[in-house]
C-alpha positions as CSV (number, residue, x, y, z in Angstrom):
1,X,102.9,-186.5,-159.5
2,X,102.9,-183.9,-162.2
3,X,105.5,-181.4,-162.4
4,X,103.4,-178.7,-161.6
5,X,102.9,-180.8,-158.4
6,X,106.4,-180.9,-158.0
7,X,106.6,-177.2,-158.5
8,X,104.4,-176.5,-156.1
9,X,106.0,-178.9,-153.5
10,X,109.3,-177.3,-154.5
11,X,107.7,-173.8,-153.8
12,X,106.5,-174.9,-150.1
13,X,110.0,-176.8,-149.3
14,X,111.6,-173.5,-150.7
15,X,109.0,-171.5,-148.1
16,X,109.9,-173.6,-145.2
17,X,113.5,-173.8,-145.7
18,X,113.6,-170.1,-145.5
19,X,111.3,-169.8,-142.4
20,X,114.3,-172.1,-140.7
21,X,117.1,-170.4,-142.3
22,X,116.3,-167.0,-142.3
23,X,114.0,-165.8,-139.6
24,X,115.1,-168.0,-136.4
25,X,114.3,-165.1,-134.1
26,X,110.4,-165.4,-135.0
27,X,110.8,-169.0,-134.1
28,X,111.9,-167.8,-131.0
29,X,109.2,-166.1,-130.2
30,X,106.9,-169.0,-131.6
31,X,108.5,-171.2,-129.2
32,X,108.2,-169.3,-126.3
33,X,104.8,-168.5,-126.8
34,X,104.2,-171.8,-127.1
35,X,106.2,-173.0,-123.7
36,X,103.6,-170.4,-122.1
37,X,100.1,-171.6,-123.6
38,X,101.7,-174.9,-121.7
39,X,102.6,-173.9,-118.9
40,X,99.3,-171.6,-118.6
41,X,97.0,-175.0,-119.5
42,X,98.6,-177.1,-116.7
43,X,98.3,-173.9,-114.1
44,X,94.7,-173.8,-114.9
45,X,94.2,-177.6,-114.1
46,X,92.2,-178.2,-110.1
47,X,95.1,-179.7,-109.6
48,X,97.8,-176.7,-109.7
49,X,95.7,-174.8,-106.7
50,X,95.2,-175.6,-103.5
51,X,91.5,-174.9,-103.5
52,X,90.7,-177.3,-106.3
53,X,88.8,-174.9,-108.9
54,X,91.7,-174.1,-111.0
55,X,93.0,-170.9,-112.1
56,X,91.0,-168.7,-114.3
57,X,92.3,-168.1,-117.9
58,X,94.1,-164.7,-117.5
59,X,95.8,-164.8,-114.0
60,X,96.9,-168.3,-115.1
61,X,98.4,-166.8,-118.5
62,X,99.9,-163.7,-116.5
63,X,101.7,-166.5,-113.9
64,X,103.1,-168.5,-117.0
65,X,103.9,-165.4,-119.3
66,X,106.0,-164.2,-115.8
67,X,107.5,-168.0,-114.9
68,X,108.4,-168.2,-118.5
69,X,109.6,-165.1,-119.2
70,X,111.7,-165.2,-115.7
71,X,110.3,-162.4,-114.2
72,X,108.5,-163.1,-111.2
73,X,105.4,-160.2,-111.0
74,X,102.2,-162.0,-109.7
75,X,98.8,-161.7,-109.5
76,X,97.8,-164.9,-106.6
77,X,100.1,-165.6,-103.9
78,X,102.5,-168.4,-105.2
79,X,102.8,-170.5,-102.3
80,X,99.0,-169.9,-100.4
81,X,97.3,-170.2,-104.2
82,X,98.8,-173.0,-105.5
83,X,99.1,-176.4,-104.8
84,X,102.8,-178.4,-104.7
85,X,101.8,-179.2,-108.5
86,X,101.0,-175.9,-108.9
87,X,104.6,-174.4,-108.2
88,X,106.1,-177.2,-109.6
89,X,104.6,-176.6,-112.9
90,X,105.7,-173.1,-112.3
91,X,109.2,-174.0,-111.0
92,X,109.8,-176.2,-114.5
93,X,108.4,-173.0,-116.5
94,X,111.3,-171.0,-115.0
95,X,114.2,-173.4,-115.8
96,X,113.1,-173.8,-119.1
97,X,112.3,-170.1,-119.7
98,X,115.9,-169.6,-118.2
99,X,117.9,-172.5,-120.1
100,X,115.9,-171.5,-123.2
101,X,116.7,-168.2,-123.2
102,X,120.8,-168.4,-122.5
103,X,120.7,-171.6,-125.2
104,X,118.8,-169.3,-127.6
105,X,120.6,-166.2,-127.4
106,X,123.8,-167.8,-127.4
107,X,122.8,-169.9,-130.3
108,X,121.6,-167.3,-132.2
109,X,124.6,-165.4,-131.6
110,X,126.9,-168.3,-133.3
111,X,124.2,-168.1,-136.3
112,X,124.7,-164.0,-136.7
113,X,128.6,-164.9,-136.3
114,X,127.9,-167.7,-139.0
115,X,126.9,-164.7,-141.3
116,X,129.9,-162.4,-141.5
117,X,132.3,-162.7,-143.9
118,X,135.3,-165.0,-143.7
119,X,137.6,-162.0,-142.3
120,X,135.7,-160.9,-139.6
121,X,134.7,-164.3,-138.6
122,X,138.7,-165.2,-138.8
123,X,139.3,-162.1,-136.8
124,X,136.6,-162.7,-134.3
125,X,137.7,-166.2,-133.8
126,X,141.7,-165.3,-133.3
127,X,140.3,-162.2,-130.8
128,X,137.4,-164.3,-128.8
129,X,139.6,-167.6,-128.5
130,X,136.3,-168.8,-127.1
131,X,133.2,-171.0,-128.7
132,X,134.0,-172.1,-132.1
133,X,131.8,-171.4,-135.2
134,X,128.8,-172.9,-135.2
135,X,129.6,-175.4,-132.0
136,X,126.3,-175.7,-131.0
137,X,127.0,-178.5,-129.0
138,X,129.2,-177.1,-126.9
139,X,126.8,-174.6,-126.0
140,X,124.2,-176.3,-125.3
141,X,126.5,-178.3,-122.9
142,X,128.0,-175.8,-121.7
143,X,125.0,-173.6,-120.7
144,X,123.4,-177.1,-119.0
145,X,126.9,-177.8,-117.1
146,X,126.7,-173.6,-115.8
147,X,123.2,-173.8,-114.9
148,X,123.3,-177.5,-113.1
149,X,126.6,-176.0,-111.2
150,X,125.4,-172.8,-109.8
151,X,121.8,-174.3,-109.3
152,X,123.1,-177.4,-107.1
153,X,125.8,-175.6,-105.2
154,X,123.4,-172.9,-104.2
155,X,120.6,-175.6,-103.2
156,X,123.0,-177.3,-101.4
157,X,124.0,-173.5,-99.5
158,X,120.1,-173.1,-99.0
159,X,118.6,-176.1,-97.7
160,X,121.1,-176.2,-95.4
161,X,120.8,-173.2,-93.9
162,X,117.2,-173.6,-93.5
163,X,117.8,-176.8,-92.3
164,X,120.1,-176.4,-89.4
165,X,119.0,-172.9,-88.1
166,X,115.2,-172.7,-89.1
167,X,114.9,-175.9,-88.3
168,X,113.1,-177.2,-91.5
169,X,112.6,-181.0,-92.2
170,X,114.7,-182.0,-94.2
171,X,112.2,-182.4,-97.3
172,X,110.9,-179.2,-97.1
173,X,114.4,-177.3,-96.4
174,X,115.6,-179.4,-99.8
175,X,112.6,-178.3,-101.4
176,X,112.9,-174.5,-100.6
177,X,116.4,-174.8,-101.2
178,X,115.9,-176.2,-105.2
179,X,112.8,-173.7,-105.8
180,X,114.9,-170.5,-104.5
181,X,118.3,-171.7,-106.1
182,X,116.4,-172.1,-109.8
183,X,114.5,-168.9,-109.2
184,X,117.7,-166.4,-108.4
185,X,120.0,-168.3,-110.7
186,X,117.4,-167.5,-113.6
187,X,116.4,-163.7,-112.2
188,X,112.9,-165.3,-111.8
189,X,112.4,-163.7,-108.5
190,X,110.0,-166.1,-107.7
191,X,109.3,-167.1,-103.6
192,X,107.8,-169.3,-101.8
193,X,106.8,-166.7,-99.0
194,X,104.4,-164.4,-99.4
195,X,107.0,-161.5,-98.0
196,X,109.2,-163.0,-100.6
197,X,113.0,-162.6,-98.7
198,X,112.0,-159.7,-96.3
199,X,111.6,-162.4,-93.5
200,X,115.7,-163.3,-94.3
201,X,117.1,-160.0,-95.0
202,X,119.4,-159.8,-91.9
203,X,120.5,-163.4,-92.7
204,X,123.8,-163.3,-94.3
205,X,123.9,-166.5,-96.1
206,X,120.7,-166.4,-97.7
207,X,121.0,-163.3,-98.8
208,X,124.4,-163.1,-100.6
209,X,123.8,-166.9,-101.8
210,X,121.2,-165.5,-103.4
211,X,123.1,-162.4,-104.8
212,X,125.4,-164.7,-106.4
213,X,123.7,-167.0,-108.0
214,X,121.7,-164.0,-109.5
215,X,124.6,-162.1,-111.0
216,X,126.2,-165.7,-112.3
217,X,122.8,-166.1,-114.2
218,X,122.6,-162.8,-115.3
219,X,126.4,-161.7,-116.0
220,X,125.5,-164.2,-119.3
221,X,126.7,-167.0,-120.9
222,X,129.9,-166.2,-122.8
223,X,131.0,-163.5,-119.9
224,X,130.7,-167.0,-117.7
225,X,132.2,-169.3,-120.4
226,X,135.2,-166.8,-120.8
227,X,135.8,-166.5,-117.4
228,X,136.4,-170.1,-116.3
229,X,139.1,-169.9,-118.8
230,X,140.8,-166.8,-118.7
231,X,140.0,-165.7,-114.9
232,X,143.3,-165.3,-113.7
233,X,144.3,-163.3,-116.9
234,X,141.8,-160.3,-117.5
235,X,144.1,-158.6,-120.1
236,X,143.2,-161.4,-122.4
237,X,139.1,-160.9,-121.7
238,X,137.4,-160.1,-124.8
239,X,135.9,-156.4,-125.0
240,X,132.2,-157.9,-124.6
241,X,133.4,-159.8,-121.4
242,X,135.5,-156.4,-119.9
243,X,132.4,-154.4,-121.2
244,X,129.8,-156.5,-119.6
245,X,132.2,-157.0,-115.6
246,X,133.5,-153.9,-115.7
247,X,129.7,-152.2,-115.9
248,X,128.2,-154.6,-113.5
249,X,130.4,-154.0,-111.0
250,X,130.3,-150.4,-111.1
251,X,126.5,-151.0,-111.3
252,X,126.6,-152.6,-108.5
253,X,128.6,-150.0,-106.3
254,X,126.1,-147.4,-107.3
255,X,123.4,-148.8,-106.8
256,X,124.3,-150.5,-103.6
257,X,125.4,-147.2,-102.4
258,X,122.6,-145.2,-103.7
259,X,119.8,-146.6,-102.0
260,X,121.4,-148.1,-99.3
261,X,122.0,-144.2,-98.3
262,X,118.2,-143.4,-99.2
263,X,116.9,-146.0,-97.4
264,X,119.3,-145.6,-94.3
265,X,117.3,-143.8,-91.7
266,X,113.9,-144.8,-93.2
267,X,111.8,-146.5,-90.4
268,X,109.4,-148.6,-92.7
269,X,112.8,-150.3,-94.5
270,X,116.3,-150.4,-93.5
271,X,116.1,-147.7,-90.3
272,X,115.6,-150.2,-87.8
273,X,118.5,-152.6,-89.0
274,X,121.9,-152.2,-87.5
275,X,124.8,-151.3,-89.7
276,X,125.7,-154.7,-90.7
277,X,122.5,-155.7,-91.5
278,X,121.4,-152.0,-93.4
279,X,125.0,-153.0,-95.3
280,X,123.6,-156.6,-96.2
281,X,120.2,-155.1,-96.9
282,X,121.2,-152.4,-98.7
283,X,123.7,-155.1,-101.2
284,X,120.4,-157.3,-101.8
285,X,118.6,-154.2,-102.8
286,X,121.5,-153.5,-105.0
287,X,121.8,-156.6,-106.9
288,X,118.0,-157.6,-107.5
289,X,117.0,-155.0,-110.0
290,X,119.9,-156.9,-112.0
291,X,116.8,-158.7,-112.3
292,X,115.8,-160.9,-110.3
293,X,112.9,-159.7,-108.4
294,X,113.3,-161.1,-104.8
295,X,113.0,-158.4,-102.4
296,X,114.0,-157.8,-98.9
297,X,111.8,-154.6,-98.2
298,X,108.5,-153.4,-98.9
299,X,108.4,-151.2,-101.9
300,X,105.3,-149.2,-101.2
301,X,107.1,-148.2,-98.2
302,X,110.1,-147.0,-100.2
303,X,111.1,-143.4,-100.8
304,X,110.5,-142.4,-104.2
305,X,114.3,-141.2,-104.8
306,X,115.1,-144.9,-104.3
307,X,112.0,-145.9,-106.4
308,X,113.8,-144.2,-109.3
309,X,116.8,-145.4,-108.9
310,X,115.6,-148.7,-108.9
311,X,114.1,-147.9,-112.4
312,X,116.8,-147.4,-113.6
313,X,118.7,-150.3,-112.6
314,X,116.2,-152.2,-113.7
315,X,116.0,-150.4,-117.1
316,X,119.9,-151.5,-117.9
317,X,119.6,-154.8,-116.8
318,X,122.1,-157.6,-116.8
319,X,124.6,-158.9,-119.3
320,X,124.1,-160.1,-122.9
321,X,122.8,-164.3,-123.5
322,X,122.1,-164.7,-119.8
323,X,118.8,-164.8,-117.7
324,X,118.5,-161.1,-116.9
325,X,116.4,-158.7,-118.9
326,X,116.7,-154.9,-119.6
327,X,118.6,-153.2,-122.5
328,X,121.8,-155.1,-121.2
329,X,125.0,-153.4,-119.3
330,X,126.8,-153.6,-122.8
331,X,124.2,-151.5,-124.2
332,X,124.5,-149.2,-122.1
333,X,128.3,-148.9,-121.7
334,X,128.2,-148.7,-125.5
335,X,126.2,-146.1,-125.9
336,X,128.3,-144.1,-122.5
337,X,131.5,-144.8,-125.3
338,X,129.7,-143.2,-127.9
339,X,128.3,-140.1,-125.9
340,X,132.7,-139.6,-124.8
341,X,133.7,-140.1,-128.4
342,X,131.2,-137.5,-129.9
343,X,132.5,-135.5,-126.7
344,X,135.7,-135.5,-127.7
345,X,134.8,-134.8,-131.5
346,X,136.2,-138.4,-132.3
347,X,135.0,-139.8,-135.5
348,X,135.6,-143.0,-134.4
349,X,134.5,-144.9,-131.0
350,X,137.3,-146.8,-129.1
351,X,136.3,-149.3,-126.5
352,X,139.5,-151.5,-124.8
353,X,141.9,-150.7,-127.7
354,X,139.0,-151.6,-130.7
355,X,137.2,-149.9,-133.1
356,X,133.3,-150.4,-132.8
357,X,131.7,-150.6,-135.6
358,X,128.7,-148.4,-136.5
359,X,126.6,-151.3,-136.7
360,X,126.8,-151.9,-133.5
361,X,126.5,-148.1,-132.8
362,X,123.6,-148.2,-134.2
363,X,121.9,-151.3,-132.8
364,X,123.0,-150.0,-129.1
365,X,121.0,-146.8,-130.0
366,X,117.8,-148.8,-131.5
367,X,117.6,-151.3,-128.3
368,X,117.9,-148.3,-125.8
369,X,115.3,-146.4,-127.8
370,X,112.6,-148.9,-128.4
371,X,113.1,-149.7,-124.5
372,X,112.5,-146.1,-123.8
373,X,109.3,-145.9,-126.2
374,X,108.3,-149.5,-124.7
375,X,108.7,-148.0,-120.8
376,X,106.9,-144.7,-121.9
377,X,104.3,-146.3,-123.5
378,X,103.3,-149.0,-120.8
379,X,103.8,-146.2,-118.4
380,X,101.0,-143.7,-120.1
381,X,98.7,-146.5,-120.7
382,X,98.8,-147.7,-117.7
383,X,97.7,-144.4,-116.3
384,X,95.2,-143.7,-118.2
385,X,93.8,-147.6,-117.1
386,X,94.4,-147.2,-113.3
387,X,94.8,-143.0,-112.4
388,X,97.7,-144.4,-109.9
389,X,100.8,-141.9,-109.0
390,X,103.3,-142.3,-112.2
391,X,106.2,-143.1,-109.7
392,X,103.9,-146.8,-108.8
393,X,103.3,-146.9,-112.7
394,X,106.5,-146.2,-114.0
395,X,108.5,-148.8,-111.6
396,X,106.1,-151.8,-112.2
397,X,106.1,-150.6,-116.3
398,X,109.8,-151.2,-115.9
399,X,109.8,-154.1,-113.9
400,X,107.5,-155.7,-116.3
401,X,109.7,-154.8,-119.8
402,X,112.8,-155.3,-117.8
403,X,111.8,-159.1,-116.3
404,X,112.5,-158.4,-113.0
405,X,109.5,-158.8,-110.8
406,X,109.8,-156.0,-108.4
407,X,106.8,-154.4,-106.9
408,X,104.9,-151.9,-105.3
409,X,102.3,-154.4,-104.7
410,X,99.9,-153.2,-106.8
411,X,100.0,-155.9,-109.5
412,X,97.1,-157.8,-107.9
413,X,94.3,-154.8,-107.9
414,X,95.6,-154.0,-111.9
415,X,92.2,-154.2,-114.4
416,X,92.5,-157.2,-117.0
417,X,93.6,-154.4,-119.2
418,X,96.5,-153.4,-117.5
419,X,97.7,-157.0,-116.6
420,X,97.2,-158.1,-120.0
421,X,99.3,-155.0,-120.9
422,X,101.9,-155.8,-118.6
423,X,101.9,-159.3,-120.4
424,X,103.0,-158.2,-123.1
425,X,105.6,-155.3,-121.7
426,X,107.1,-159.0,-120.3
427,X,107.0,-161.2,-123.4
428,X,108.3,-157.9,-125.2
429,X,110.7,-157.6,-122.9
430,X,112.1,-161.1,-122.5
431,X,112.5,-161.6,-125.9
432,X,112.8,-157.8,-127.7
433,X,116.4,-157.1,-127.0
434,X,117.5,-160.8,-128.2
435,X,115.2,-161.5,-131.4
436,X,115.4,-157.8,-132.6
437,X,119.8,-157.9,-132.4
438,X,119.6,-161.2,-134.1
439,X,117.0,-160.0,-136.7
440,X,118.8,-156.7,-137.6
441,X,122.5,-158.1,-138.0
442,X,120.8,-160.8,-140.3
443,X,119.6,-158.5,-142.2
444,X,122.5,-156.6,-142.8
445,X,123.6,-155.8,-146.3
446,X,126.1,-154.3,-148.1
447,X,125.1,-150.9,-150.0
448,X,126.4,-150.9,-153.6
449,X,125.5,-146.6,-153.5
450,X,125.6,-143.6,-151.0
451,X,123.1,-141.1,-151.3
452,X,123.8,-137.2,-151.1
453,X,124.3,-136.3,-147.8
454,X,122.3,-133.3,-145.8
455,X,122.7,-132.5,-142.0
456,X,119.4,-131.1,-140.6
457,X,120.0,-129.1,-137.6
458,X,120.7,-131.4,-134.2
459,X,119.7,-129.6,-130.4
């Protein structure tokens, strides 16, 4: 091999090394796209359907994207259209997608952590008392351990409920329990009932088990890891954990209260239930937009105000490095702190006794505004394509972007272009905030100069 060949080979190796090291967010997106392709291919096989005819390409791609991106929107009735093999393919996509997003987002966080300066790394490590820098093995073990624990407990409870209360055979009860436990913890919202959980809206065991699994999966792996260590000492929680936990609690209370009050007398949703049933169903409706996708009412019969409240909850989503979607509760809370500091005329933003770096403030604003842009743009395009009412279209687009899976029932009837739009929104919404945050953080470089300031008129 001559010197020229060696130089060319060296350049190629250098490019590959840069691709592996400097562009992990792109590799994450490519990896998820590859998994979606495999799941879509399996769903297109005749073995995957009850009819034995195979799934059309667009329907297979839509279902695969919805499963791997743990969304739950469907264009075919899952328990009716797919065979047991097809349902297991969907379940595998959900599990791989949920584990993948929790693991990869946590590892990307560690990668960003490694790129910080030594002083910042030591300060952060001392403050967090959690995972060490670059502790990849512990991340993998912990993510898998948490997933197995919560899914197993939920599966056992659900299996026993279907076995003892609804007289399902053990095999069927176990299948239902495992499927819905995995779907709930990964915030996917796929169900093996054509009406989702409407038939169980007044069953406290099934409803609350699903709610607990959804909250656990959506709150985020870093928070779960820290709560396991410091549950009884909230004063030692990191700022991230405090923000995530308390914002989640506030949103659950406000969301549940608002939806329950709006639908209290609606005869098509909660009106026919007793007080206990209304409160249980209302809590279920407050949890699921966080972003699971199980529904205990038909949203086509819900009040417009309920759709709007649910839009807000879906857009905010759940915790970072978890299975939930949306812009994340930390982003929402940090923006609230920024607004509060600005209203007080403070030059610094303080959260939990800590100062919030301007890089984090800019990142929160960027993610929120891009999310708004995607939802607004997607809503406009779907309005043009379908001519459906605004509240219904906005609900569908927000559900896709935030990877929720709730729908008023229009997904199946959308034209092909509309379904392709939702596929893109699900993919971008699932990986966008994670890859964008890590990419911007990794590209952060200190500048050795400043341009002259000029203040344009604002407001």
